[in-house]
Structures are given as C-alpha cells and as structure tokens.
N, C-alpha and C positions, 0 to 999 in steps of 0.2 A: 795579814798579821805578822808574818817576817819584815814587814818595815818595822815596825815596834820592839822595843824593849822587853819583851815577854820571859819570863822568869818559869812559870807554871807550863808544868806539863802538857801536851796536846797531841793526840791522837785520832786517828779516822776509827768509825766502830770497825771492830774484828766481828769475826761469826759470833761470838759466844754474844756480845751485845747485843746484837741482829736476831739470837735466840730471842733474849730476854725482854727486848724492848719490842717485841714482834706483837702486832693487835689481829694477826692474818688466823682465819679461821682454823686453816690448814695447820697453822705452828701450835694452836691451843696446847692439843693432849702434850705437848715437851715443854713448852714456854712456863707455864702456871706453875708444873711440878717442878720444873726448875729454879724458881722464883721461889716458892715454899720452901724448897730444899736449903735454898741457900743465902736464906734470908733475904732475900733483894725486894725492893721495891721501886715501882714507877710513878713518879709523880708528874702527871701530867697539869700545867698550868692550863686553867681554861682560859679563853680569849676575852672575858668579859673582864678578867681580873687582874689584866696584862698591867695595868695603872696602877694596881694595889699591892700594900705590902703586906705579907705575912712574916707578923713576927716569930712562927712556930712552926714548918711545914705539917702537915696532918699526918705523919708515918708511924707506926708504932715503936716504940723503945726498943724493941728485941731487933731491929732491923740493923743489918749488917751493911748492905751498901744500897745507893740509892743512885738511880736514875734521872738526871730532873732533866723535864724539857718545855720550853718557853721562852719570854723575851725578858720576863724578871725587871719589868723597864721600868719601876717605879725607884727614884733616886735613894729612897730609905735602904735599898740592899747595899749601897756601897758608901753609905754616908758613912760607917764605921771602921771602914779599911780605905777610906779617901785617899790618902797620902800614896796609898799601896797601888791606888789603881791606878793615879795619875800618873807614877812610877811604871807602871805596867807598860801604859798607852803615850809613854813619851817616844820620839822617832830616835832609832840608829843612826840615820845621818841627817848632814845638815840640810837644808835646800841650795838647791843650785839654778843657775841658767833662768827664764824666766821665772820659776817659782823662787829665786832668791829676790829680782827685782821686785816683783808682786807683794814679797815679806818686807821688803826695805819701805812700800810705798805706803802699808799697811800702817806701820810703826810710825812713817813721817806724818801722818795725817793726825788733824786734828781732833776729829772724831770718827773715826774708823767702825762702820757699820758693815756685816756680812749680811746678806741677802737670798737665801736660799728658797728655790723654786722645782718642788721635784714633780716630773711629769711622766715621763717612761708608760711602765707598769701602769700607773695610776689613770693613765689616760683609757686603759683595756679594764682593770677590776672594779666589779662593782658596776660597770654603766658609766665609768669615770666619775664616780659618786665621792672617791676619794679625793680629786681633785681639791688644791684649795681654789676659792675663789681669788681673781685679780683683784678686786675689793678689797679683801684682806689683806694682803700688799701694799696697795694704797692708802691704807687707814695707819696701817705699823708705819709707814713712811712721812706719812703726817705727827704721828704722834711725835717720832724722833726729833720729827722739823721743831717740834716746841721744845721740847726738851732739852735737845742739846744743841751746842753752835757747829758750823760748819760741819755735817755730818758728809763723809765720802762713803757714797755706800759700793761697796764690791759683792758684784752678782755672781751667784754660782748655780748652776741648773745643769740636768742632764738635757736641756732642752734650751740653749745660749739664744738661737737665730728668733724664739717665740719671747721670750725675758726681752732682747732688744724692742720689737715690737709691744709689746703687751705694757710691760709695766710704762707708772707717769715718769714722766720726764722728770730730773733731778740735775743741778749745776755740776754737781761729782757724782760720774756713774763709771766704774769700772768693771768690763764685764769676762772675767774671766774663764779666756774660752779654751786652754791651750793644754789643759790634762786631760787625756781622756778615761775610760774604765778603769784601766789597769794604774791609772796612776789619783787613783781616786783618793788617795791618802795624802794626797799633796793638795789637794781641794782642804782636805779636813785639817790638818795643819794651815792653811791661811783662814781658814773662818773661825779655830780659836783663838787665833794672833788676833781679832779683830775684839774692842772696846766693847760692841753694842752688837748683837744678833738678832735678824728677823728670821724666824726660824718655820721649816715646815714640817708637817704632821709625818716625819720622816725621820730614821732612827739615825740616819747620816747629819740631819742638825742635832 
C-alpha cells in the first residue's frame, strides 16, 4: 500500500481491536460485554455474499463502532466514490527501467491485452479446484482475435514458465517476467495500462 497515494489512515490491529473482534471462547466473557458497553458491532461478510452488494449493512441504528471483515468485491461498493478510489490507488512514482520499457510497449501497441494467470496457492487450495483451465484463456484469446485488430498479449503470472508452455501461441506475445512478489504493484500498473484484459478469478486481476 505504501506505493499508492492513499490518504485514508491505515493502522494495524491494536489490543482493543483484538479483544473486540475475537471469536475465541476464552475471550468471550470479556469481548461480548465490552462490545455491548461500547455499542460495537462486528460485521463479518459471509463467503457466499462476496460478490453481493449490500445497500445497507444489517446493524442496529444505535451502533457507535463498526468493524467490517470481508472482501466486499461487488463493484457497486465503490461506484459512488469511483474517482476517489481511483485517486487513492494511483501510483506515487513513475515506472523506471524495464517497467518503463514495458509500459511504453503497451502504449505503442495497437491493441494491448493483459492476460493474467494465477497459479501459486491455487494449485493447493481445494485440491486445485480454483485453477482456471487453460481452455478458458484459449477461448478468451479467440474472442479477442475476432473483436480487435492485431492484439498484443502481455502475459502476467506467478508461474511464467507454465504460461510459456501452456498458453496458445499468438503472433505478438510479451511475457512480463521481471517483477518479483515484492514488486507486484508494478505488474498491476502495467496490467491496468492495457486496453483489454483477460482476467483470472483473482483479486489481482
């Protein structure tokens, strides 16, 4: 987050937060009365509502403090404050070195397409059920070929060797392999600079 122009205050959980949010049975005799006395409510978003927009949170009007826990990935949560969110997630510094070169490549391409493949933890989670099949990317590339002229695919992944081997061959493909995990924000910048996007089932996308 330090790479973005975020103005909202950010802090780590303190001891009071940990007591308030605790679900441990041993802390229940302290946490429950403390929440009642301070009019504090914890709203934990159910997993099945991850992509659901809630126009109003189901909390009492008398609530003084609210802790929100979840991903809240429905686009409508940000819709009314879109420009502010975009401003907060703009970059503090301009790209340099290979990222600047790739950025210029993207801007020079007639139709730049970011293609993001997430593997990593997805190979392990739920026995690999979260992995998108390579056929998904093949179909998406076919659609792009039909809809836009001369697409240039910029490939982003936590497993670039796999993408080189598995993805269908296209006339113009650039494998962006120079950013490590600590520089994931640079991949995000480059992906967002593309005109078209083939996304994974991933927050990064």
